[in-house]
C-alpha positions in Angstrom: 0.0 -0.1 0.1 1.7 3.2 -1.1 2.3 5.5 2.0 -0.5 8.4 3.5 -0.9 11.7 5.7 -3.1 10.1 8.7 -4.9 12.9 10.7 -6.9 12.4 14.3 -8.2 14.9 16.0 -10.4 14.9 18.8 -11.6 15.8 22.6 -9.1 16.1 25.2 -9.0 12.5 26.8 -10.7 10.1 24.2 -8.1 7.7 23.4 -6.4 9.5 20.0 -2.6 9.1 21.6 -3.5 5.4 22.1 -5.4 4.9 18.6 -2.8 6.8 16.8 0.4 4.9 18.5 -1.2 1.5 18.1 -1.9 1.8 14.5 1.5 3.3 14.0 3.1 0.5 15.4 0.4 -2.3 13.4 1.4 -0.7 9.9 5.2 0.5 10.3 4.4 4.4 9.9 5.9 6.7 12.7 3.6 8.0 15.6 3.8 11.9 16.7 1.8 13.0 19.5 1.3 16.6 19.1 -0.8 17.1 22.2 2.2 15.7 24.2 4.2 18.6 22.5 1.7 21.7 23.4 2.2 19.7 27.3 5.4 20.3 27.2 5.7 24.0 26.4 3.3 24.4 29.3 5.3 22.1 31.2 8.4 24.7 30.2 6.5 27.8 31.3 5.8 26.1 34.4 9.5 25.4 34.9 10.2 28.6 33.8 7.6 30.1 36.1 6.3 32.2 33.6 2.4 32.9 35.2 2.9 35.1 38.9 0.3 35.0 41.5 -2.9 37.1 39.8 -2.2 33.2 37.3 -1.7 35.7 34.6 1.1 34.3 32.1 3.9 36.6 30.8 2.7 35.5 27.0 6.0 38.0 26.1 8.2 35.8 28.0 7.6 33.3 26.9 7.5 34.0 22.9 11.0 35.2 23.6 12.0 32.4 25.0 10.7 29.4 22.6 13.9 29.3 20.4 14.7 27.0 23.3 12.2 25.2 23.0 13.6 21.8 21.6 10.9 18.7 21.4 11.7 15.5 20.2 10.4 11.8 20.5 12.2 8.6 21.3 11.3 5.3 22.1 10.8 3.8 24.7 12.3 -0.1 24.1 10.4 -1.6 28.0 6.8 0.0 26.5 7.2 0.4 22.4 6.0 3.7 22.9 7.5 6.9 22.1 8.3 9.1 25.4 8.2 13.2 25.0 11.7 14.4 25.7 11.7 18.6 26.2 15.1 19.9 25.7 17.0 16.3 26.2 14.9 15.1 29.2 12.5 12.8 29.1 9.5 14.7 30.3 6.6 11.1 30.0 5.0 11.3 32.9 5.2 15.5 33.9 3.2 16.6 31.0 0.7 14.5 31.9 0.0 15.6 35.4 -3.4 18.1 36.1 -1.3 21.0 37.0 -0.1 20.8 33.2 -3.9 19.7 31.8 -5.0 22.8 33.8 -3.4 25.1 32.0 -2.4 23.1 28.3 -5.1 25.2 26.4 -4.0 28.4 27.5 -0.8 27.6 26.1 -1.8 26.1 23.2 -4.5 29.2 22.1 -1.1 31.0 20.9 -0.7 32.2 18.0 2.8 32.1 18.6 3.0 28.4 19.7 0.8 27.3 17.1 2.7 28.6 14.5 6.0 27.0 15.9 4.6 23.6 16.6 2.4 23.3 13.0 5.7 24.2 11.4 7.5 21.8 13.2 4.7 18.9 12.7 4.7 19.6 8.9 7.9 19.2 8.8 7.8 16.3 10.0 5.3 15.1 8.3 6.7 16.0 4.6 7.8 12.0 3.9 4.2 10.6 4.6 3.8 7.9 6.8 3.1 9.5 9.4 0.3 9.4 11.9 -0.4 12.1 13.9 -3.3 13.4 16.2 -4.3 16.3 18.2 -7.2 19.0 18.3 -6.6 20.6 14.2 -4.0 18.1 12.9 -6.9 17.1 10.1 -7.9 21.0 9.6 -4.9 22.8 10.1 -1.1 20.4 10.4 -2.6 18.3 7.6 -5.5 19.3 5.7 -5.1 17.6 2.4 -4.0 13.9 4.6 -5.6 11.1 3.1 -7.2 9.8 6.0 -9.1 11.7 9.1 -10.5 10.6 11.8 -12.6 12.3 14.2 -12.3 10.9 17.8 -15.3 11.8 20.7 -16.8 10.6 24.0 -19.1 11.7 26.7 -17.6 13.7 29.2 -17.4 12.0 32.0 -16.7 8.5 30.1 -13.2 10.6 29.1 -13.5 11.9 33.4 -13.0 8.5 34.0 -10.8 7.2 31.4 -8.8 10.4 32.3 -8.8 9.4 36.3 -8.0 5.4 36.2 -5.0 6.7 34.1 -3.7 8.6 36.8 -5.0 6.6 39.7 -3.3 3.9 37.5 0.4 6.1 37.2 0.0 6.4 41.7 -0.9 10.3 41.1 -4.4 11.0 43.2 -7.1 12.8 41.7 -10.5 13.7 42.7 -13.2 12.8 39.9 -15.4 15.8 40.1 -12.3 18.1 39.7 -10.9 15.6 36.7 -14.2 15.9 35.4 -15.1 20.2 35.2 -11.1 20.0 33.5 -12.1 17.8 30.5 -15.8 20.3 30.4 -13.1 23.3 30.7 -10.9 22.1 28.2 -13.6 21.1 26.0 -15.3 25.2 25.6 -11.3 26.3 25.5 -10.1 24.2 22.4 -13.7 24.4 20.7 -13.3 28.5 21.5 -10.2 29.9 20.9 -9.4 31.8 18.4 -6.6 29.8 16.2 -6.8 26.7 15.5 -9.6 25.5 17.4 -11.4 21.8 17.6 -13.7 21.3 15.1 -14.5 18.4 12.8 -13.4 18.2 9.0 -15.7 18.0 6.8 -13.8 15.4 5.1 -13.1 13.2 9.2 -15.1 10.4 9.9 -16.5 10.0 13.0 -16.0 7.7 15.9 -18.0 7.7 18.8 -15.5 4.9 20.9 -18.1 5.5 24.2 -19.0 2.3 24.3 -16.1 0.5 22.7 -13.0 -1.9 24.7 -9.3 -0.9 22.5 -9.0 -3.6 21.0 -12.2 -2.9 19.3 -11.2 0.8 17.6 -7.7 -0.6 16.8 -9.9 -3.0 14.7 -11.9 -0.9 14.0 -9.4 2.0 12.7 -7.1 -0.4 10.9 -9.7 -1.5 8.7 -10.5 2.1 7.9 -7.2 2.8 6.7 -6.7 -0.3 4.7 -10.2 0.9 3.0 -8.8 4.1 2.6 -4.4 3.5 1.5 -5.7 0.5 -0.8 -8.2 2.8 -2.6 -5.6 5.4 -2.4 -3.0 2.8 -4.4 -5.9 1.8 -6.9 -6.1 5.5 -8.8 
């Protein structure tokens, strides 16, 4: 089959990254977690104490420091999946915490952050054979992607998944706080001025509220084979 670009968009905590990672591994494609890239920038801003005592972000300082931020991915041999590195340091656990989750939408809404990361993402996808997930991959980053999937699930289901994930990692969590964070991020992601979350007109909708990981992986693989096969026949 000819190599294609696969864009997986959708709401937070709906399993996009798991789907994308598993598909990339199954078909031998490169996987890029764009959400992790925005989380890494958020972690950088937290480390640099760019929020003041009134919780106001120093955007001018962050913009001046963007050239200092280097984000990369390295395969974890134990898990078989890529870990996120910020300036050469693995931050996969740190970027998944609630502190980062509570501020990532604010960071992702900044035009200069999106411009810098979208440029990186587009360079990553120039050779095709890539699976990328995020909020605006099919609408902004790769509007011409051969396969676009938009994933969603109810806020309650997504909050439960996120809550369970945090507990499994030994991170204290409160379900109601996680649920409110999910709802807040949905609103922020869909109402930002630059690259808002929306389903591309030619994207395939998947509501995985009541699907197992195995079921959604099988569904996605079948869709990929159909699309990639059709691309080859043209």
